C-alpha positions as CSV (number, residue, x, y, z in Angstrom):
1,X,-54.1,15.1,-55.6
2,X,-55.9,17.4,-53.1
3,X,-55.8,14.6,-50.5
4,X,-52.0,14.3,-51.0
5,X,-51.5,18.0,-50.6
6,X,-53.6,18.0,-47.4
7,X,-51.7,15.0,-46.1
8,X,-48.3,16.7,-46.8
9,X,-49.5,19.9,-45.1
10,X,-50.6,17.9,-42.0
11,X,-47.2,16.1,-41.9
12,X,-45.4,19.4,-42.2
13,X,-47.4,20.9,-39.3
14,X,-46.9,17.8,-37.1
15,X,-43.2,17.7,-38.0
16,X,-42.9,21.4,-36.9
17,X,-44.8,20.7,-33.7
18,X,-42.5,17.7,-32.9
19,X,-39.3,19.8,-33.7
20,X,-40.4,22.5,-31.4
21,X,-41.4,20.3,-28.5
22,X,-40.5,22.0,-25.3
23,X,-37.6,20.4,-23.4
24,X,-38.5,21.7,-19.9
25,X,-38.0,19.5,-16.8
26,X,-36.9,16.4,-18.8
27,X,-35.5,13.5,-16.8
28,X,-31.8,12.7,-17.0
29,X,-31.1,9.5,-18.9
30,X,-27.8,7.6,-19.2
31,X,-27.4,6.9,-22.9
32,X,-23.7,7.0,-23.8
33,X,-22.8,6.3,-27.4
34,X,-19.1,5.9,-26.6
35,X,-17.5,3.3,-24.5
36,X,-15.0,4.0,-21.7
37,X,-12.4,1.9,-23.5
38,X,-12.5,4.3,-26.5
39,X,-10.6,6.8,-24.4
40,X,-7.6,4.5,-23.8
41,X,-6.3,2.1,-21.2
42,X,-6.3,3.0,-17.5
43,X,-3.1,2.3,-15.6
44,X,-4.2,0.4,-12.5
45,X,-0.6,-0.1,-11.3
46,X,-0.5,0.7,-7.5
47,X,-4.2,1.5,-7.3
48,X,-6.0,-1.8,-8.0
49,X,-6.4,-2.6,-4.4
50,X,-7.3,0.9,-3.1
51,X,-10.9,1.1,-1.8
52,X,-12.4,4.2,-3.2
53,X,-15.5,5.8,-1.6
54,X,-17.5,8.5,-3.2
55,X,-19.4,11.2,-1.2
56,X,-22.3,12.7,-3.0
57,X,-21.2,15.5,-5.2
58,X,-22.7,18.9,-4.8
59,X,-24.0,21.2,-7.5
60,X,-22.3,24.6,-7.6
61,X,-23.9,25.8,-10.9
62,X,-25.9,29.0,-10.8
63,X,-29.0,27.5,-12.3
64,X,-29.3,23.8,-11.3
65,X,-32.2,23.1,-13.6
66,X,-30.5,24.4,-16.8
67,X,-28.6,21.8,-18.7
68,X,-28.6,23.0,-22.4
69,X,-29.4,25.7,-24.8
70,X,-30.2,25.6,-28.5
71,X,-28.8,28.7,-30.3
72,X,-29.8,27.7,-33.9
73,X,-32.4,30.5,-34.1
74,X,-34.0,33.1,-32.0
75,X,-35.3,33.0,-29.3
76,X,-32.8,30.7,-27.6
77,X,-34.5,27.4,-26.6
78,X,-33.5,26.1,-23.2
79,X,-33.4,22.5,-21.9
80,X,-34.0,22.0,-18.2
81,X,-34.3,19.1,-15.8
82,X,-36.0,18.6,-12.4
83,X,-33.5,15.8,-11.7
84,X,-30.5,16.0,-9.3
85,X,-27.6,16.7,-11.7
86,X,-24.9,16.2,-8.9
87,X,-26.4,12.8,-8.0
88,X,-26.5,11.8,-11.7
89,X,-22.8,12.7,-12.1
90,X,-21.8,11.0,-8.9
91,X,-23.6,7.7,-9.7
92,X,-22.2,7.4,-13.2
93,X,-18.6,8.3,-12.2
94,X,-18.8,5.7,-9.5
95,X,-20.2,3.1,-11.9
96,X,-17.5,4.0,-14.5
97,X,-14.7,3.7,-12.0
98,X,-16.0,0.3,-10.9
99,X,-16.2,-1.0,-14.5
100,X,-12.7,0.3,-15.1
101,X,-11.4,-2.0,-12.3
102,X,-11.3,0.3,-9.3
103,X,-12.6,-1.1,-6.0
104,X,-15.5,1.2,-5.3
105,X,-17.1,0.9,-1.8
106,X,-20.0,2.5,-0.1
107,X,-18.2,3.1,3.1
108,X,-14.9,2.3,4.8
109,X,-12.8,3.6,1.8
110,X,-9.1,4.1,1.9
111,X,-9.7,7.3,0.0
112,X,-12.9,9.4,-0.2
113,X,-13.8,11.4,-3.4
114,X,-15.9,14.5,-3.1
115,X,-16.8,16.8,-5.9
116,X,-18.5,20.1,-6.8
117,X,-20.2,20.1,-10.2
118,X,-19.3,23.4,-11.8
119,X,-20.4,22.7,-15.4
120,X,-23.0,20.2,-16.9
121,X,-24.1,21.8,-20.1
122,X,-24.7,21.3,-23.8
123,X,-24.4,24.2,-26.2
124,X,-26.3,23.3,-29.4
125,X,-25.7,25.1,-32.6
126,X,-25.1,23.0,-35.8
127,X,-23.9,20.3,-33.4
128,X,-24.2,19.3,-29.7
129,X,-21.1,20.4,-27.7
130,X,-21.2,19.2,-24.1
131,X,-19.0,19.8,-21.1
132,X,-19.0,18.4,-17.6
133,X,-16.6,19.9,-15.0
134,X,-16.1,18.9,-11.4
135,X,-13.8,20.3,-8.7
136,X,-12.5,17.1,-7.0
137,X,-11.2,16.7,-3.5
138,X,-9.5,13.4,-2.6
139,X,-8.9,12.7,1.1
140,X,-7.7,9.8,3.1
141,X,-9.9,8.0,5.7
142,X,-8.8,10.5,8.4
143,X,-9.8,13.5,6.3
144,X,-6.4,14.6,5.1
145,X,-6.5,16.2,1.7
146,X,-4.4,14.2,-0.7
147,X,-5.3,16.0,-3.9
148,X,-7.6,18.7,-5.2
149,X,-8.2,19.8,-8.8
150,X,-10.5,20.3,-11.6
151,X,-11.5,17.4,-13.8
152,X,-13.5,17.8,-17.0
153,X,-15.0,15.9,-19.9
154,X,-16.2,17.1,-23.2
155,X,-18.2,15.5,-26.0
156,X,-19.5,16.5,-29.4
157,X,-22.5,14.9,-31.1
158,X,-24.5,15.4,-34.3
159,X,-28.2,14.9,-34.6
160,X,-31.5,16.5,-35.3
161,X,-32.2,19.8,-33.8
162,X,-33.4,20.2,-30.2
163,X,-33.8,16.6,-29.4
164,X,-33.6,15.2,-25.8
165,X,-31.9,12.0,-27.0
166,X,-29.0,14.0,-28.4
167,X,-28.6,16.0,-25.2
168,X,-28.6,12.8,-23.2
169,X,-26.0,11.1,-25.4
170,X,-23.7,14.2,-25.3
171,X,-23.9,14.6,-21.5
172,X,-23.4,10.9,-20.9
173,X,-20.3,10.8,-23.2
174,X,-19.0,13.9,-21.3
175,X,-19.4,12.1,-18.0
176,X,-17.5,9.1,-19.3
177,X,-14.7,11.4,-20.5
178,X,-14.7,13.1,-17.0
179,X,-14.2,9.7,-15.4
180,X,-11.3,9.0,-17.7
181,X,-9.8,12.4,-17.1
182,X,-9.9,11.8,-13.3
183,X,-8.2,8.3,-13.6
184,X,-5.6,9.6,-16.0
185,X,-4.7,12.7,-14.0
186,X,-1.2,12.2,-12.6
187,X,-2.2,14.1,-9.4
188,X,-5.3,12.0,-8.8
189,X,-3.5,8.7,-9.7
190,X,-0.6,9.6,-7.5
191,X,-2.9,10.4,-4.5
192,X,-4.6,7.1,-4.9
193,X,-1.2,5.4,-4.8
194,X,0.1,7.3,-1.8
195,X,-3.0,7.2,0.4
């Protein structure tokens, strides 16, 4: 009986230690739990042959390392990364566009997409609520601005408290939603058509 009590106490201590693991300087991982198709069909009419080039997005957030906060109890626990958030968003938007049927090119694009990441964050309370917001500028090959505007994506996720995997999933799903938001924006779509 004493062995069982000691074992349970050790498990409780190790469980608390695991639950409170510090999430500082974690790498960014692409682990969406949703598929792009879940957000609905993309109208490729008039844009299927447009070559889309992406310039590397920039990060306009005040604290580039901060990607999440857990507000379930005091003190607030932060989640930070040493990775390049803007590069992460750029790479996965490009990849999502390509998988959606858009002709993504490294150079020589008919249109060039630039972006300024303004939000990339998960607020964790009893669930994970993530938002990714990018100010997008779409130009033609000669630099003329065809469209500018804010595109955003949000995601909500449930899971165990203060876990990196849940933050990764929420942010990945939000980037997928951001890509969908861009392609379904009438202004963005129209600019691709009129390049």
